[in-house]
C-alpha positions as CSV (number, residue, x, y, z in Angstrom):
1,M,125.0,108.1,91.4
2,S,122.6,105.0,92.4
3,I,119.0,106.1,93.6
4,T,116.8,104.1,96.1
5,I,113.2,104.1,95.6
6,N,111.2,103.4,99.4
7,A,107.2,102.8,98.0
8,I,104.6,101.6,100.8
9,L,101.2,101.5,99.4
10,E,97.5,101.2,101.1
11,A,95.7,98.3,99.7
12,K,91.8,98.6,99.8
13,P,89.9,96.5,102.3
14,G,89.8,93.0,100.8
15,K,92.7,92.8,98.2
16,E,95.3,92.4,100.3
17,D,96.3,88.8,98.6
18,A,95.7,90.0,95.0
19,L,97.6,94.4,95.3
20,R,100.1,91.5,97.0
21,E,100.3,88.5,94.0
22,E,100.7,92.2,91.5
23,L,103.8,93.1,93.9
24,I,105.9,89.8,93.6
25,K,104.7,89.9,89.9
26,V,107.1,93.5,89.2
27,V,109.8,92.5,91.7
28,Q,110.8,88.8,89.5
29,A,110.3,91.6,86.7
30,S,111.9,94.2,87.6
31,R,115.0,92.3,89.5
32,K,115.9,91.3,85.7
33,E,116.0,94.8,84.5
34,E,119.9,96.0,83.6
35,G,120.8,98.6,86.4
36,C,118.5,96.6,89.2
37,I,121.1,96.9,92.0
38,S,118.2,95.5,94.0
39,Y,114.9,95.3,94.6
40,T,113.2,93.9,97.9
41,L,109.3,93.2,99.2
42,H,108.1,94.0,102.7
43,E,104.4,92.8,104.5
44,S,103.8,94.7,107.2
45,T,103.9,92.9,110.4
46,E,101.4,94.9,112.1
47,N,98.8,96.2,109.6
48,P,99.3,93.2,106.6
49,E,97.8,95.4,104.1
50,T,100.2,97.7,103.8
51,F,102.9,96.5,101.2
52,V,107.1,98.5,101.1
53,F,109.3,98.9,98.1
54,Y,112.6,99.0,98.9
55,E,114.9,99.5,94.9
56,N,117.8,100.5,94.5
57,W,118.7,101.7,90.3
58,L,122.1,102.3,89.0
59,D,121.3,106.1,87.8
60,E,118.0,107.9,86.5
61,D,117.9,106.8,83.2
62,V,117.5,103.4,83.8
63,L,114.5,104.0,86.7
64,T,113.7,106.1,83.6
65,R,113.8,103.0,81.5
66,H,112.1,101.0,84.6
67,I,109.0,103.4,85.2
68,E,107.8,103.2,80.7
69,S,108.6,98.9,81.2
70,D,106.3,97.7,79.6
71,H,105.5,95.4,83.1
72,Y,106.0,98.0,84.8
73,K,103.0,100.0,83.2
74,N,100.9,96.8,83.3
75,Y,101.8,96.7,86.6
76,R,100.6,100.8,87.8
77,T,96.8,99.5,85.8
78,N,97.0,96.6,87.6
79,I,97.2,98.2,91.3
80,E,94.8,101.0,90.0
81,M,92.0,99.2,92.1
82,L,93.8,97.4,95.1
83,V,95.8,100.1,96.3
84,Q,93.6,103.1,98.6
85,K,97.0,105.2,98.9
86,R,100.4,105.0,97.7
87,E,103.3,106.8,98.7
88,V,106.7,106.9,97.1
89,Y,110.3,108.8,98.3
90,R,113.6,108.5,95.6
91,L,115.7,109.0,98.1
92,S,120.3,109.9,97.6
93,I,122.5,107.7,100.5
94,I,124.4,110.3,103.0
95,D,127.7,109.9,102.4
96,L,129.0,109.9,106.1
């Protein structure tokens, strides 16, 4: 079963550009991973400090490999001082 991740990050004041750069890097690397169905980054049109990821992964094993990848670990380290709030939701589709 595929897994969707919705992550919402809020940059610290004045750190929006630096955070955007780090987010773009992780998107580019993650899209190359086997099992990545889609990985999209959004920026709020109302609050420029707010960024939203929408990711789709083939299954739990693929997602685990993503979280354990060097580029993801580097991303998490690089954003520590840039983010004031981070929310992550692991979602499954409601099949109608």
